[in-house]
Every structure is written in structure tokens, then in C-alpha cells.
C-alpha positions as CSV (number, residue, x, y, z in Angstrom):
1,M,1.4,7.0,23.9
2,S,-2.2,7.5,25.0
3,K,-3.8,10.9,25.2
4,T,-5.0,11.8,28.7
5,A,-8.4,13.3,28.8
6,H,-8.7,16.5,30.9
7,S,-12.3,16.5,31.9
8,P,-13.0,19.3,34.3
9,T,-14.9,18.6,37.5
10,L,-17.9,20.7,38.4
11,D,-15.9,22.5,41.1
12,T,-13.3,23.4,38.5
13,I,-16.0,24.7,36.0
14,K,-17.6,26.8,38.8
15,M,-14.2,28.2,39.9
16,I,-13.3,29.2,36.3
17,E,-16.8,30.7,35.7
18,N,-16.5,32.8,38.9
19,A,-13.0,34.0,38.0
20,I,-14.3,35.2,34.6
21,K,-17.4,36.8,35.9
22,N,-15.6,38.6,38.7
23,A,-12.6,39.7,36.7
24,R,-12.2,43.5,36.5
25,T,-10.9,43.3,32.9
26,Y,-11.3,40.7,30.2
27,P,-8.6,38.2,30.9
28,S,-6.5,36.2,28.5
29,I,-6.2,32.4,29.1
30,N,-2.8,33.0,30.9
31,Q,-4.2,35.8,33.1
32,L,-7.2,33.6,33.9
33,S,-4.9,30.7,34.8
34,R,-2.9,32.9,37.2
35,S,-6.0,34.3,38.8
36,L,-7.5,30.9,39.8
37,E,-7.5,29.9,43.5
38,R,-5.8,26.6,42.7
39,Q,-3.6,25.3,39.8
40,V,-5.4,23.8,36.9
41,Q,-3.8,22.2,33.8
42,H,-3.9,24.3,30.7
43,Q,-5.8,21.6,28.7
44,T,-8.5,21.4,31.4
45,I,-8.9,25.2,31.3
46,K,-9.2,25.0,27.5
47,E,-11.9,22.2,27.8
48,T,-13.8,24.3,30.3
49,L,-13.6,27.4,28.1
50,N,-14.9,25.4,25.1
51,Y,-17.8,24.2,27.2
52,L,-18.6,27.8,28.4
53,E,-18.4,29.1,24.8
54,E,-20.7,26.3,23.5
55,S,-23.2,27.1,26.2
56,N,-23.1,30.8,25.3
57,K,-21.7,32.0,28.6
58,I,-18.5,33.5,27.1
59,I,-17.1,34.7,23.9
60,F,-13.5,35.4,22.8
61,D,-12.7,39.0,21.7
62,K,-10.6,39.6,18.6
63,D,-7.5,39.7,20.9
64,D,-8.5,36.4,22.5
65,S,-9.7,38.0,25.7
66,I,-12.4,36.1,27.5
67,V,-15.7,38.0,27.8
68,W,-18.6,36.9,30.1
69,I,-21.8,37.3,28.2
70,F,-24.3,35.2,30.1
71,A,-27.2,37.2,31.4
72,D,-27.1,36.1,35.1
73,N,-26.7,39.6,36.5
74,L,-29.2,40.2,39.4
75,K,-29.7,43.8,38.4
76,L,-30.4,42.8,34.8
77,K,-32.9,40.2,36.0
78,K,-34.8,42.8,38.0
79,L,-34.9,45.1,35.0
80,L,-36.2,42.4,32.7
81,A,-38.8,41.4,35.3
82,S,-40.1,45.0,35.5
83,A,-39.9,45.8,31.8
84,T,-43.0,46.4,29.8
85,R,-43.6,43.6,27.3
86,F,-44.7,44.4,23.7
87,R,-46.8,42.1,21.7
């Protein structure tokens, strides 16, 4: 029996990223899966989460909650742009 690869498409990656970024709480994988706008295979979600973790966009909390850590917040970008730089 051959193992089927579950390579996520760019649309799927973006959908999962947005779901995590816009979540009101830190979701578990099951909660994330239920919140997606379309059904995605569990293995595809896991592959996407592995990619997001490797690219330092998410971390997993001690209870396996998914936490968005990527600094793409517009307010944060404005603060950093206006901050005084020390040498």
C-alpha cells in the first residue's frame, strides 16, 4: 500500500494561517479543523502546521494549543517603525 502525500496548496496554507491569526483563543488542531471554511484532511493540516512552525509563524503551547507568533501585526509594524534605535 502506497502512502499518499498530503501536500497543502497555497490556498489551504493561507486559509489555515488566517484561521489561526483571527482565532479569539488559541485553538487545538481539532478546533482549528472545525473552524476552517472548507474541509481539509487531518494529515494536510498537520503538514501545514509543521511548515508554519518551521517558518516561525506558530508555536505549540504546553497543552498543544496553536499560538500565532509571527510579527505581521500592522500596529506592531507602526510601533517598530517609529521606535528609537539604539546603537
